[in-house]
N, C-alpha and C positions, 0 to 999 in steps of 0.2 A: 628517558624516552619522552618524546614530545607528544602532545595530544593530537589526534588526527583532526584535520580541518573538515568541518561538516559544511558541504555546499548547500544542501537542502535535505528534505525528507521525502520519501516516496510512500504513499499509502495506497496499497493495492486492494481493491474490493474484489473478493472472489465470488464467483457465482456459477451455478449450473445453468443449462439452457433455459429451463423453466423459470429461472430467477433473473433473466436478462432485463426485463422491464423494471423490476425492483432495483437492480444495480444501477440502471440508467437514471432512475428517479433519485436515488441517493447521491450519485455523482453530480447530477444537475443541481440538487439542493445545496450540496457542499460548495459547488462552484459559484452559485448565486450568492450564498451567504458570505463566503470568504474570498471570492475572486481568484481562486487557484486554477492552475492548468489541469485539464482532464485529457488524458490520452485516448488511444484507440481501444475499443471493447474487443478483446480477443476472446472468441467463443470456444477456444480449445487451449490446452496448455501451451505456454510460450516461455522460453527461457527456463528459469528454475521453478516456475509456478506450476502447481499440480493440476490446475483446471482453469476455466475461463476467468479472466481478470481484466481490470482496467486500472491504470496507474494515475494517481493524482499527485502532482508535484507541489509540495508545501514548503514555503520559505521557512527557514529556521525560526525566525521571530514569531511565526504564526503557529508553529507545531503544537504547542501546549493548548492553545484555544481550539484548534481544529481537532486534535485528539480527544479533548474533553467532550466536544460536541458529537464526534463520531461514536464515542463510547456509549452514548445514550440514545443515539438516533440511527444506529445501524440496522435496526429492524430484523435482527437475527442473521444478517449477512456476516461472514467472516472477513475481517480486514487485517492484512499483514502490512505493517509499517516498518520502515528501516531508515537509518541515516544513510546519506550518500557521501562517501569519502572516496579515496583512491584505492581502497581495499574492498573490492566487490564481494569476495567470499566472506570476509568478516562482516560486512554490512548485511549480508543475507543469513548469517548464522549467529552472530553475537550482538550486533547493534540493532536489535529488533524489538518490536512490541506487537503482540497479538491482541486483537479485539475478537473474542470468541475463542473456540478451541484452536490450538495450533495444528498445522498440517505439515507433512513432510515435503521439503523442497528438494529438487535435484541439484545439488551443489557441485556435481561432477564437472559441469561446464566451466567452473572457475579454477579447475586444477591445471 
């Protein structure tokens, strides 16, 4: 079996409505420090994600450095990170890292 090709990593900052400013500040600080792409701030669950989130796209070569920084600078926010391959269900269920407690994702959309 060949290893899956990892295009990049996605790091999703999860937040509740009252944490929006905090999530925006963390995403901005991460973007400024590492030059990574920051997506739209979804203020309700989108896709498999259980609550508000924003996706940051991290190149594979930067993931270690970004993950290390996020681990100590997340200020209590939960971050869900995963590899991006051609297997979306596996990417969201097995190829994952949680910063903070894990949450239940709705993986049914990948069936």
